[in-house]
C-alpha positions in Angstrom: 15.6 37.3 -17.9 15.4 33.6 -16.9 16.8 34.4 -13.4 14.2 37.1 -12.9 11.4 34.7 -13.9 12.6 32.2 -11.3 12.5 34.9 -8.6 9.0 36.2 -9.3 7.2 32.9 -10.0 5.9 30.7 -7.2 7.2 27.2 -7.7 5.1 24.4 -6.2 8.0 22.1 -5.9 6.4 19.8 -3.3 2.7 20.2 -3.6 0.4 19.5 -6.5 -1.6 22.6 -7.3 -4.9 23.0 -9.2 -4.3 23.5 -12.9 -4.6 27.0 -14.2 -7.3 28.0 -16.6 -6.2 27.1 -20.1 -5.9 30.7 -21.3 -3.8 31.8 -18.4 -1.6 28.7 -18.7 -1.0 29.4 -22.4 -0.4 33.0 -21.8 2.2 32.3 -19.2 4.0 29.8 -21.3 4.2 32.1 -24.4 5.5 34.9 -22.2 8.1 32.7 -20.6 6.7 33.3 -17.0 7.1 29.8 -15.7 9.9 28.2 -13.7 11.7 24.9 -13.4 13.3 23.6 -10.2 16.9 22.4 -10.0 15.9 18.9 -11.0 14.1 20.1 -14.1 10.5 20.0 -12.8 8.1 22.2 -14.7 5.3 22.5 -12.2 2.8 24.0 -14.7 3.1 21.1 -17.1 3.1 18.5 -14.2 0.0 19.9 -12.6 -1.8 20.0 -16.0 -1.2 16.3 -16.5 -2.7 15.2 -13.1 -6.4 15.5 -14.2 -5.7 13.5 -17.3 -3.9 10.7 -15.4 -6.7 10.7 -12.8 -9.1 9.9 -15.6 -7.0 7.2 -17.1 -5.6 5.6 -13.9 -7.9 4.8 -11.0 -6.1 4.2 -7.7 -7.4 2.7 -4.5 -5.1 3.6 -1.5 -4.7 1.6 1.7 -2.8 2.7 4.8 -2.1 6.2 3.4 -1.4 7.4 6.9 2.1 5.9 6.6 3.1 8.5 4.0 4.5 11.7 5.6 2.5 14.8 4.9 5.7 16.9 5.0 9.4 16.5 5.1 11.7 14.1 3.3 11.0 10.4 3.0 11.7 7.5 0.6 9.0 5.3 -0.8 10.2 2.0 -2.1 7.8 -0.1 -4.3 7.7 -3.0 -6.7 7.4 -2.4 -10.4 7.1 -4.2 -13.7 8.7 -3.2 -17.0 7.1 0.1 -17.9 5.5 3.1 -16.3 2.4 1.5 -14.7 3.5 1.1 -11.1 5.4 4.5 -10.8 2.4 6.3 -12.3 -0.1 4.6 -9.9 2.2 5.2 -6.9 2.6 8.9 -7.7 -1.2 9.3 -8.0 -1.6 7.5 -4.7 0.8 9.8 -3.0 -1.0 12.8 -4.4 -4.4 11.5 -3.4 -3.1 10.8 0.2 -1.0 13.9 0.9 -1.3 16.3 -2.0 2.4 16.0 -2.5 4.5 15.2 -5.5 6.6 12.0 -5.7 10.0 12.4 -7.3 10.4 9.1 -9.0 13.9 7.8 -9.4 14.8 6.7 -12.9 15.0 9.7 -15.3 17.0 8.3 -18.3 20.0 10.2 -19.6 18.7 9.8 -23.2 18.1 13.0 -25.2 14.5 14.2 -25.2 13.2 11.3 -23.0 15.3 12.3 -20.0 14.5 16.0 -20.0 10.8 15.2 -20.6 10.6 12.9 -17.6 12.4 15.4 -15.5 9.8 18.1 -16.4 7.1 16.0 -14.8 9.1 15.2 -11.7 11.5 12.4 -12.3 15.1 12.5 -11.0 18.2 10.5 -12.0 19.0 7.2 -10.4 22.1 8.6 -8.7 23.1 9.1 -5.1 23.6 12.8 -6.0 20.0 13.4 -7.1 18.5 11.3 -4.4 20.5 13.0 -1.7 19.7 16.5 -3.0 16.0 15.8 -3.4 15.8 14.4 0.2 17.7 17.4 1.6 15.2 19.6 -0.2 12.4 17.9 1.7 10.9 15.9 -1.1 9.2 12.5 -1.2 11.4 10.3 -3.4 10.0 7.1 -5.0 12.6 4.4 -5.5 11.4 1.4 -7.7 12.8 -2.0 -6.8 14.3 -4.0 -9.7 11.7 -4.6 -12.4 10.0 -8.0 -12.3 7.1 -9.5 -14.3 5.9 -11.3 -11.2 3.4 -8.8 -9.7 3.3 -10.9 -6.5 7.0 -10.5 -5.8 9.5 -7.6 -5.2 12.7 -7.0 -7.0 16.0 -6.1 -5.3 16.6 -2.7 -3.9 19.3 -0.6 -5.7 22.4 -1.0 -3.5 24.0 2.1 -5.1 21.3 4.3 -3.7 20.7 2.5 -0.4 23.3 4.5 1.5 21.7 7.8 0.4 18.3 6.6 1.5 19.2 5.4 5.1 19.3 8.9 6.5 15.6 9.3 6.0 12.3 7.5 6.8 11.7 4.6 4.3 8.1 3.6 3.6 7.4 0.4 1.7 4.6 0.2 -0.9 2.9 -2.5 -2.9 1.4 -1.7 -6.2 -0.9 -4.2 -7.9 -3.5 -4.1 -10.7 -7.1 -4.6 -9.8 -8.6 -7.3 -12.1 -7.0 -9.7 -14.4 -4.8 -7.4 -16.5 -2.7 -4.4 -15.5 -1.6 -1.5 -17.6 -1.1 2.2 -17.3 -4.8 2.6 -18.2 -6.8 0.8 -15.6 -7.4 0.3 -11.8 -4.6 -0.2 -9.3 -4.4 -0.9 -5.6 -1.6 0.8 -3.6 -0.9 -0.4 -0.1 1.6 1.4 2.1 3.4 -0.2 5.1 5.0 1.0 8.3 8.6 2.4 8.2 11.4 0.0 7.3 13.7 -0.4 10.2 16.6 -2.6 11.4 16.4 -4.6 14.6 19.8 -3.4 15.8 21.5 0.0 16.1 23.3 1.2 12.9 25.3 4.0 11.5 23.5 5.5 8.4 26.8 5.9 6.6 27.9 2.3 7.1 27.8 0.4 3.8 26.9 -2.8 5.6 23.9 -1.1 7.2 22.8 0.1 3.8 23.0 -3.4 2.4 20.9 -4.7 5.4 18.4 -1.9 4.7 18.2 -3.0 1.0 17.3 -6.5 2.1 14.8 -5.1 4.6 13.2 -2.9 1.9 12.7 -5.9 -0.4 11.3 -8.0 2.4 8.8 -5.3 3.5 7.5 -4.8 0.0 7.3 -8.6 -0.5 5.2 -8.9 2.7 2.8 -6.2 1.5 2.4 -8.0 -1.8 1.7 -11.3 -0.1 -0.7 -9.8 2.3 -2.5 -8.1 -0.6 -2.9 -11.2 -2.6 
């Protein structure tokens, strides 16, 4: 029955769709006529949350033309300890392109992990990152968490090699006003593609390490320019 459901339902795996009417949504959920993608995304639930998040989190986007409107790409951004920056970044991507952002970092813990996957998160593993990019998704990779909102943490070296086969877009996420939280106003600034000045092989671990440094530097420069 589950396989049949996956065949007949349209899964909006890359694009955010308008939420269904509440009665239709409930009817589909009770009848089991909804799908989840290979990463666990439940598009019906994810799309229903967007209007709520848009009410709670206000996002001002700058240089959104740097975000690809289709095809795979990696967006690297600063973050603090919590969900604030990834939430603002995902809303900025939706506002700019209408696309979903598959944020890296779904935990393996029971309940929390599956719940985060249902709204679009993927695991912080080269397997999930590679698979999502091959499927044509936008993947959001947070730099190491830091309390300094004017600085960028280190890029995850374990994932850098999986990322270097695709366009890499830096992003700076900062609160507007004195305090920043999930509820509030945020500014998201995208930069031009992260590149290396010399030729490289995408599968070269040394090239991946140089890309990791370049990602951190690009995000740092955006944060400084934004200040």
